[in-house]
C-alpha positions as CSV (number, residue, x, y, z in Angstrom):
1,M,-75.4,-110.5,-235.8
2,M,-75.1,-114.3,-236.5
3,N,-71.5,-115.5,-236.5
4,E,-70.2,-112.1,-235.3
5,K,-67.6,-112.2,-232.5
6,L,-69.1,-111.1,-229.2
7,I,-67.7,-110.9,-225.7
8,E,-69.5,-111.4,-222.4
9,H,-68.1,-111.2,-218.9
10,V,-69.1,-114.2,-216.8
11,G,-67.4,-115.7,-213.7
12,G,-64.4,-113.3,-213.8
13,Y,-63.6,-113.9,-217.5
14,D,-64.4,-112.2,-220.8
15,W,-65.7,-115.0,-223.0
16,P,-65.3,-114.6,-226.8
17,Y,-68.3,-116.3,-228.5
18,K,-70.5,-116.3,-231.5
19,I,-74.2,-117.1,-232.0
20,K,-74.5,-119.9,-234.5
21,D,-77.2,-120.2,-237.1
22,D,-79.2,-122.5,-234.9
23,G,-79.4,-119.8,-232.1
24,T,-76.9,-121.5,-229.8
25,A,-73.5,-120.1,-228.7
26,E,-70.0,-121.4,-229.5
27,I,-67.0,-120.3,-227.5
28,I,-64.5,-119.2,-230.2
29,G,-61.6,-117.8,-228.3
30,K,-59.5,-118.0,-225.1
31,P,-61.2,-116.3,-222.2
32,S,-59.4,-113.3,-220.7
33,P,-57.5,-113.4,-218.4
34,S,-56.1,-116.8,-219.2
35,P,-57.9,-119.4,-217.0
36,E,-56.1,-120.7,-214.0
37,G,-57.0,-123.4,-211.5
38,A,-60.6,-124.7,-211.5
39,L,-62.8,-123.4,-214.4
40,V,-66.5,-123.6,-214.9
41,I,-67.5,-123.0,-218.5
42,P,-70.7,-120.9,-218.6
43,E,-74.0,-122.6,-219.6
44,K,-75.2,-119.5,-221.5
45,L,-73.6,-116.6,-223.3
46,G,-75.6,-113.8,-224.7
47,G,-78.7,-115.6,-223.4
48,C,-78.0,-118.6,-225.6
49,A,-77.1,-122.1,-224.6
50,V,-73.4,-122.9,-225.1
51,T,-73.3,-126.0,-227.3
52,S,-69.8,-126.0,-228.6
53,I,-66.2,-125.3,-227.5
54,G,-64.3,-124.1,-230.6
55,D,-60.9,-125.1,-231.9
56,E,-57.9,-124.3,-229.6
57,V,-60.0,-122.3,-227.2
58,F,-58.1,-123.5,-224.1
59,A,-55.0,-124.7,-225.8
60,D,-51.8,-124.1,-223.8
61,C,-53.7,-122.9,-220.7
62,S,-50.9,-124.3,-218.6
63,E,-52.3,-123.2,-215.3
64,L,-55.7,-124.8,-215.8
65,T,-56.3,-127.8,-213.3
66,T,-60.0,-128.7,-213.6
67,V,-62.7,-128.0,-216.1
68,A,-66.5,-128.4,-215.7
69,I,-68.2,-128.5,-219.1
70,P,-71.9,-127.7,-218.8
71,V,-74.7,-129.9,-219.8
72,G,-75.8,-128.7,-223.3
73,V,-72.3,-128.8,-224.9
74,T,-72.4,-131.3,-227.7
75,S,-69.0,-130.6,-229.4
76,I,-65.4,-130.1,-228.2
77,G,-63.3,-128.7,-231.0
78,E,-59.9,-129.6,-232.4
79,E,-57.1,-129.0,-229.9
80,A,-59.7,-127.3,-227.6
81,F,-57.6,-128.3,-224.4
82,A,-54.4,-129.3,-226.1
83,R,-51.2,-129.1,-224.1
84,C,-52.9,-128.1,-220.8
85,R,-50.2,-130.0,-219.0
86,W,-51.5,-129.4,-215.4
87,L,-55.1,-130.3,-216.3
88,E,-56.0,-133.2,-214.0
89,D,-59.8,-133.4,-214.1
90,V,-62.4,-132.8,-216.8
91,V,-66.1,-133.5,-216.4
92,L,-67.7,-134.5,-219.8
93,P,-71.5,-134.3,-219.4
94,F,-74.0,-136.5,-221.1
95,G,-74.9,-134.7,-224.3
96,V,-71.4,-134.4,-225.7
97,T,-71.5,-136.2,-229.1
98,T,-68.1,-135.3,-230.6
99,I,-64.6,-135.0,-229.2
100,E,-62.6,-133.6,-232.2
101,E,-59.1,-134.4,-233.2
102,S,-56.4,-133.7,-230.6
103,A,-59.0,-132.1,-228.2
104,F,-57.0,-133.2,-225.1
105,F,-53.6,-133.8,-226.9
106,G,-50.7,-133.5,-224.5
107,C,-52.7,-133.1,-221.3
108,S,-50.1,-135.1,-219.4
109,G,-51.6,-134.5,-216.0
110,L,-55.1,-135.7,-216.9
111,K,-55.8,-138.7,-214.6
112,A,-59.3,-140.0,-215.4
113,V,-62.0,-139.3,-217.9
114,T,-65.4,-141.0,-218.3
115,I,-66.6,-140.8,-221.9
116,P,-70.4,-140.5,-221.7
117,S,-72.7,-142.8,-223.8
118,S,-73.8,-139.8,-225.8
119,V,-70.3,-139.5,-227.5
120,A,-70.5,-141.0,-230.9
121,V,-67.1,-140.0,-232.3
122,I,-63.7,-139.6,-230.7
123,G,-61.3,-137.9,-233.2
124,R,-57.7,-138.9,-234.1
125,H,-55.2,-138.1,-231.3
126,A,-58.0,-136.8,-229.0
127,F,-56.3,-138.1,-225.9
128,H,-52.8,-138.7,-227.3
129,D,-49.8,-138.1,-224.9
130,C,-52.1,-138.2,-221.9
131,D,-49.7,-140.6,-220.1
132,A,-51.4,-140.7,-216.7
133,L,-54.9,-141.1,-218.1
134,T,-57.3,-143.9,-217.5
135,V,-60.5,-143.8,-219.7
136,T,-63.8,-145.3,-218.8
137,M,-66.2,-145.6,-221.7
138,E,-70.0,-145.8,-221.2
139,N,-71.8,-147.8,-223.9
140,G,-72.6,-145.7,-226.9
141,V,-69.3,-144.7,-228.5
142,T,-69.6,-145.8,-232.1
143,T,-66.3,-144.5,-233.7
144,I,-62.8,-144.1,-232.3
145,R,-60.4,-142.8,-234.9
146,P,-57.1,-144.5,-235.1
147,T,-54.6,-143.2,-232.5
148,A,-57.4,-141.4,-230.6
149,L,-56.5,-143.2,-227.4
150,T,-52.9,-143.8,-226.3
151,V,-54.0,-144.3,-222.7
152,R,-54.9,-147.0,-220.2
153,V,-58.4,-148.5,-220.3
154,S,-60.0,-150.8,-217.8
155,A,-60.2,-154.5,-218.6
156,G,-64.0,-154.2,-218.9
157,D,-63.6,-151.6,-221.8
158,A,-60.6,-153.2,-223.6
159,E,-62.4,-155.5,-226.0
160,R,-65.0,-152.8,-227.0
161,V,-62.2,-150.3,-227.6
162,R,-60.2,-152.9,-229.6
163,K,-63.2,-153.5,-231.8
164,L,-63.9,-149.8,-232.4
165,L,-60.2,-149.3,-233.3
166,A,-60.3,-152.3,-235.7
167,D,-63.4,-151.0,-237.3
168,A,-61.6,-147.7,-237.9
169,G,-58.8,-149.5,-239.6
170,E,-56.3,-149.6,-236.8
171,D,-54.2,-152.8,-237.2
172,T,-52.1,-152.7,-234.0
173,A,-54.0,-151.2,-231.2
174,K,-51.8,-151.2,-228.1
175,L,-53.7,-150.6,-225.0
176,M,-52.7,-150.4,-221.4
177,I,-55.2,-152.9,-219.9
178,L,-55.8,-152.3,-216.2
179,D,-56.5,-155.2,-213.9
180,D,-59.5,-153.7,-212.1
181,S,-58.8,-155.5,-208.9
182,K,-55.2,-154.5,-208.6
183,N,-55.0,-151.1,-210.5
184,E,-52.0,-152.5,-212.4
185,G,-51.7,-153.0,-216.1
186,E,-49.8,-154.3,-219.0
187,I,-49.7,-153.3,-222.7
188,Q,-51.5,-155.8,-224.9
């Protein structure tokens, strides 16, 4: 039964998932019907804690506006929410350790995200083409892959983000630095 595709109906959706070798659940496919509006991802599927959101699970869910990711999720897969253009709000709980490549690529409506201190790695292009996005980073992020962030960061986070990008080999990190007192910024 491990790694077999299963489906459970929760919160008005049929959720495709699998039980991983460690006994936790991974969402492996787009829920049916396609999510619209506010979505709460279930904490458990098949009686097992949901710990990962697989690759491309919510990609192109153009009517999705808000997502609540449950405590217990540690990994957000490649392109998991890519091109969800109306997505405005995502709650990333403490416990998420990895945001994979292009996870939120092209979420042009995304306005603000706080990266919890539990996140160790933000993959390449994770928040690329999120033009309206302001990112707040709690202490703890250890690796930002080059081009992971093409977004505005607050002045308080700018130097830390620059250092992480430099450590990853990024020579010309251009950041939109916000003046926290004016909510205005400039590219530096």
